[in-house]
C-alpha positions in Angstrom: -32.5 -14.4 58.8 -29.3 -15.7 57.3 -31.2 -17.9 54.9 -33.2 -14.8 53.7 -30.0 -12.8 53.1 -28.3 -15.7 51.3 -31.4 -16.2 49.1 -31.4 -12.4 48.4 -27.8 -12.5 47.3 -28.4 -15.5 45.0 -31.3 -13.6 43.3 -29.2 -10.5 42.8 -26.3 -12.6 41.4 -28.6 -14.4 39.0 -30.1 -11.2 37.8 -26.7 -9.7 37.2 -25.6 -12.8 35.2 -28.8 -12.5 33.1 -28.1 -8.8 32.5 -24.5 -9.5 31.4 -25.6 -12.3 29.1 -28.2 -10.0 27.6 -25.6 -7.3 27.0 -23.2 -9.9 25.3 -26.0 -11.2 23.1 -27.5 -7.9 22.0 -24.6 -5.4 22.0 -22.5 -5.5 18.8 -18.8 -5.9 19.4 -16.8 -3.0 18.0 -13.3 -3.9 16.8 -11.0 -0.9 17.1 -7.4 -0.9 15.9 -5.0 -0.8 18.9 -3.1 1.9 17.0 -6.1 4.2 17.0 -6.2 3.7 20.8 -2.5 4.6 21.1 -1.6 1.1 22.1 1.4 -1.1 21.1 0.4 -4.6 19.8 2.6 -7.2 18.1 1.5 -8.0 14.5 0.4 -4.5 13.6 2.7 -1.8 12.1 4.8 -0.2 14.8 6.9 2.0 12.5 5.4 5.5 12.7 8.2 8.1 12.1 7.9 11.8 12.6 6.0 13.8 10.0 8.3 16.8 9.5 11.9 17.1 8.6 14.5 19.8 9.6 15.4 21.1 6.1 18.4 23.2 5.3 18.7 26.1 2.9 20.0 23.7 0.3 16.8 21.7 0.2 15.4 21.4 -3.3 12.4 23.4 -4.3 9.8 21.1 -5.9 6.5 21.2 -7.7 5.1 18.1 -6.0 2.1 18.9 -3.8 3.2 16.3 -1.2 6.6 14.7 -0.5 8.2 12.5 2.2 11.7 11.0 2.2 12.8 8.9 5.1 15.6 6.6 6.2 13.8 3.2 6.5 16.3 1.9 9.1 16.5 4.8 11.6 13.2 6.5 10.8 15.0 9.8 10.3 12.9 12.1 8.2 15.1 13.6 5.5 12.6 15.8 3.5 8.9 16.6 3.9 6.4 18.8 2.2 2.7 18.6 3.1 3.4 15.1 4.3 -0.1 14.6 5.8 -2.1 16.3 3.0 -4.7 14.1 1.4 -4.1 13.8 -2.3 -5.1 11.6 -5.2 -2.5 8.9 -5.7 -3.2 7.2 -9.0 -1.6 3.7 -9.4 0.3 3.9 -6.1 -3.0 2.4 -4.9 -1.8 -0.9 -6.2 0.8 -1.1 -3.4 -2.1 -2.0 -1.1 -3.7 -4.2 -3.7 -0.4 -6.2 -3.8 -0.2 -6.4 0.0 -3.8 -7.8 0.4 -3.1 -10.4 -2.3 0.2 -11.5 -0.6 -1.4 -11.7 2.8 -4.1 -14.0 1.5 -2.5 -16.0 -1.2 0.7 -17.9 -2.0 3.1 -16.5 -4.6 2.5 -19.5 -7.0 -1.4 -19.5 -6.6 -3.2 -19.2 -9.9 -5.9 -16.6 -10.8 -8.5 -16.9 -13.5 -8.9 -13.9 -15.7 -12.4 -12.6 -16.0 -13.9 -10.9 -19.0 -14.3 -7.7 -16.9 -10.7 -7.7 -15.8 -9.4 -8.3 -19.4 -11.2 -5.2 -20.6 -9.5 -2.8 -18.1 -7.8 0.2 -19.6 -5.5 2.0 -20.2 -2.3 0.4 -18.9 -2.5 -3.4 -19.1 -0.8 -6.7 -19.6 -3.3 -7.5 -22.4 -4.6 -10.4 -20.4 -7.1 -12.7 -22.2 -10.3 -13.9 -20.7 -10.1 -17.4 -19.2 -6.3 -17.3 -19.0 -4.7 -18.5 -15.7 -1.8 -16.5 -14.2 0.1 -17.0 -11.0 0.2 -14.2 -8.4 3.9 -13.7 -9.1 3.3 -13.2 -12.8 0.5 -10.7 -12.1 2.9 -8.8 -9.7 5.4 -8.4 -12.5 2.6 -6.8 -14.6 1.6 -4.5 -11.7 5.1 -3.3 -10.9 6.6 -3.1 -14.4 3.8 -1.6 -16.4 1.2 -0.7 -13.7 -1.3 -3.2 -15.3 -4.9 -2.4 -14.3 -6.1 -5.7 -15.7 -3.7 -7.6 -13.3 -4.9 -5.5 -10.3 -8.5 -6.3 -11.1 -7.7 -10.0 -11.4 -6.2 -9.9 -7.9 -9.2 -8.0 -6.5 -11.7 -10.5 -8.0 -9.7 -13.7 -7.1 -8.0 -13.2 -3.8 -11.1 -13.5 -1.5 -13.7 -14.4 -4.2 -15.4 -11.0 -3.9 -14.1 -7.7 -5.2 -16.2 -5.8 -2.6 -14.7 -7.8 0.2 -11.2 -7.1 -1.2 -11.8 -3.3 -1.1 -13.1 -3.6 2.5 -9.8 -5.4 3.4 -7.8 -2.6 1.7 -9.4 0.0 3.9 -9.3 -2.0 7.1 -5.6 -2.7 6.6 -5.0 1.0 6.0 -6.5 1.8 9.4 -4.6 -1.0 11.1 -1.3 0.3 9.7 -2.0 3.9 11.0 -2.8 5.3 7.6 -5.2 7.9 8.9 -5.4 10.0 5.7 -6.1 7.2 3.3 -9.1 5.8 1.4 -9.2 3.2 -1.4 -12.1 3.4 -3.9 -10.8 0.7 -6.2 -7.8 -1.7 -6.6 -6.2 0.3 -9.5 -6.1 4.0 -8.6 -8.0 5.0 -11.7 -10.1 8.1 -11.4 -13.7 7.5 -10.5 -16.6 9.9 -11.2 -16.7 10.6 -7.5 -15.0 9.3 -4.4 -11.5 8.8 -5.7 -8.8 7.0 -3.8 -6.6 9.3 -1.8 -3.7 9.2 0.6 -0.8 11.2 1.9 3.0 10.9 1.2 3.4 9.9 4.9 0.8 7.2 4.8 2.2 5.7 1.6 5.7 5.6 3.1 4.3 3.6 6.0 2.6 1.2 3.7 5.5 0.7 1.4 8.0 0.1 4.1 5.6 -2.4 5.8 5.2 -4.3 2.4 9.0 -4.3 1.8 9.9 -5.6 5.2 7.3 -8.3 5.2 7.4 -9.3 1.5 10.9 -8.5 0.3 10.3 -10.4 -2.9 8.4 -7.4 -4.2 11.6 -5.4 -4.3 13.2 -8.0 -6.6 10.1 -7.8 -8.8 10.0 -4.0 -8.9 13.7 -3.7 -9.7 13.4 -6.0 -12.7 13.9 -3.9 -15.9 12.6 -6.6 -18.2 10.7 -9.9 -17.9 9.6 -12.5 -20.5 7.0 -15.2 -19.8 6.9 -18.0 -22.3 3.6 -19.2 -23.7 2.0 -22.1 -21.7 -1.1 -24.2 -21.9 -2.7 -21.7 -19.5 -1.6 -18.3 -20.9 -0.1 -16.5 -23.9 3.5 -15.2 -23.8 4.2 -11.8 -22.2 7.1 -9.4 -22.8 7.3 -6.5 -20.3 9.7 -3.6 -19.7 9.7 -1.5 -16.5 8.4 2.0 -16.6 10.4 3.0 -13.5 13.1 4.8 -15.4 15.0 5.8 -12.3 16.2 2.1 -12.3 18.6 3.0 -15.1 19.1 6.6 -14.5 20.0 6.8 -10.7 22.6 4.6 -9.1 21.2 2.8 -6.1 17.5 2.8 -7.0 16.0 -0.6 -6.5 12.3 0.1 -7.4 9.5 0.8 -6.5 6.3 2.1 -8.2 5.0 5.0 -10.4 1.5 6.3 -11.2 -0.4 8.9 -13.2 -3.9 10.0 -13.8 -5.2 13.4 -14.9 -6.4 14.2 -11.4 -3.4 12.9 -9.5 -0.7 14.1 -11.8 2.6 12.3 -11.7 3.3 10.2 -8.6 6.2 8.0 -7.5 7.4 5.8 -4.7 11.2 5.2 -4.9 13.5 3.0 -2.9 17.2 3.5 -3.0 20.2 1.9 -1.2 23.6 3.7 -1.0 26.4 4.0 1.6 24.8 1.5 3.9 21.5 3.6 4.0 18.1 2.8 2.6 15.9 5.8 1.6 12.2 5.6 0.8 10.7 8.5 -1.0 7.2 9.5 -2.0 6.1 12.3 -4.4 2.5 13.2 -5.1 1.2 15.6 -7.7 4.6 16.3 -9.2 5.1 18.0 -12.5 8.6 16.5 -12.9 8.7 13.4 -10.7 11.9 11.9 -12.2 14.0 15.0 -11.8 12.5 15.9 -8.4 13.0 12.3 -7.1 16.6 12.4 -8.2 17.2 15.7 -6.5 15.6 14.6 -3.3 17.6 11.3 -3.2 20.8 13.3 -3.7 19.7 15.7 -0.9 18.7 12.8 1.4 21.9 10.7 1.1 24.0 13.9 1.5 22.1 14.6 4.7 22.7 11.1 6.0 26.4 11.3 5.3 26.9 14.8 6.9 
């Protein structure tokens, strides 16, 4: 009798193992970001500040459709307006383009300029087909003059596939907790349909993550002028920054501007004063320079009060 029972248990166990093996072989594994499950995991962005700010009667009135200003150290939200609203973001898209490149390449790695990339319009470094540029040189082009040709070179050369690069952009957005974000291309240029979009809150998360993990981008974005001499691999380049707050607001140390007809004027600004660091995002602004300046004044005043 005992032999029969033992034999039966062996049969059941064998069947169970075969079933598990069948499940493992035939059931696709679904990778879900721990952030989307509400879990805390090292290696993934953990900085998720509050969305809304308590704003006083002296808070500026702005034209921007979305705005978010935050103290990057404490996470204190200093100003917000439609912080989670999905809006077109123009060249602020290139912040993710830069991050994907830095996560997969070294700063001195060289990229070959394709014919397609060299023909990108309108803002461009004027790259020439078959030139070779380092990642660092291309980053200067992206931050100083928002070069679309440089962004396309990174998208084509980082993984060897532009399509794979775009997939990585959207995967990383989910991993960082950017739940209102989609990237259609590496430049932010308007498409006929399915444009890139994000929110001021999501872009603040992305920008702080990039700055904390790759602080060299701050030094690049704060550069008012750069000149690259001619080499055997590329022509000379002379570039001036379009981030005019660098020279018109004390404490600004970068970061990125953008414009398309659909998105309007956009900006991410980073400023350091009185021991504080403020990161601000404006989307769909009619007067981004003046509004960014007013909101920086308001933010630092709020931190000092």
